[in-house]
C-alpha positions, -999 to 999 in steps of 0.1 A, spaced: 0 0 0 13 35 -8 4 62 18 9 99 10 16 122 39 29 158 42 64 143 48 61 120 18 39 138 -8 51 113 -35 39 85 -13 57 59 8 51 21 8 37 8 41 23 -25 53 -12 -22 67 -27 -47 91 -63 -43 103 -92 -61 118 -126 -63 103 -150 -55 131 -178 -70 110 -162 -105 110 -163 -122 144 -162 -88 161 -127 -82 146 -111 -107 170 -78 -123 164 -76 -162 162 -46 -183 155 -48 -179 117 -49 -141 119 -20 -143 143 1 -160 116 -9 -133 90 1 -106 115 35 -123 121 42 -127 85 32 -92 75 53 -78 104 83 -99 93 79 -86 57 78 -50 69 110 -55 89 129 -73 61 120 -45 37 125 -17 62 91 -2 56 66 10 82 40 -14 95 7 2 105 -18 -17 127 -54 -4 128 -73 -20 156 -110 -22 157 -117 -54 176 -130 -72 205 -97 -88 215 -83 -123 211 -104 -152 201 -90 -181 221 -101 -211 201 -89 -236 227 -105 -266 244 -126 -257 275 -100 -275 297 -73 -251 285 -96 -220 289 -104 -230 325 -66 -230 333 -63 -193 326 -63 -171 357 -71 -133 360 -51 -109 382 -78 -84 389 -69 -50 401 -94 -54 429 -106 -90 433 -137 -78 452 -145 -55 422 -137 -74 389 -156 -46 370 -126 -23 377 -105 -44 353 -75 -66 355 -37 -63 353 -30 -95 334 -41 -131 325 -17 -159 336 -10 -196 340 9 -212 369 35 -238 366 9 -264 377 -13 -254 347 15 -265 324 15 -301 338 
């Protein structure tokens, strides 16, 4: 894709990666992750900017229920999960 800006009025090649909010709420699954990785590698190899336009609902973890249940959430305030979380994690026991 060629993007024209004030700094590059003649245009500059860029790699554009985006989510389609109308398809599965724009979420990323494993196939989309591979496309993102390959497009990112291409941009680095050719030394051109990579732009990522995000309009999505987050990751689409297409895993078995057993795996999903292993994920734990570190809530900012465990008594008020509506206040958000710091991160999602697994323990060493979850890997066994």
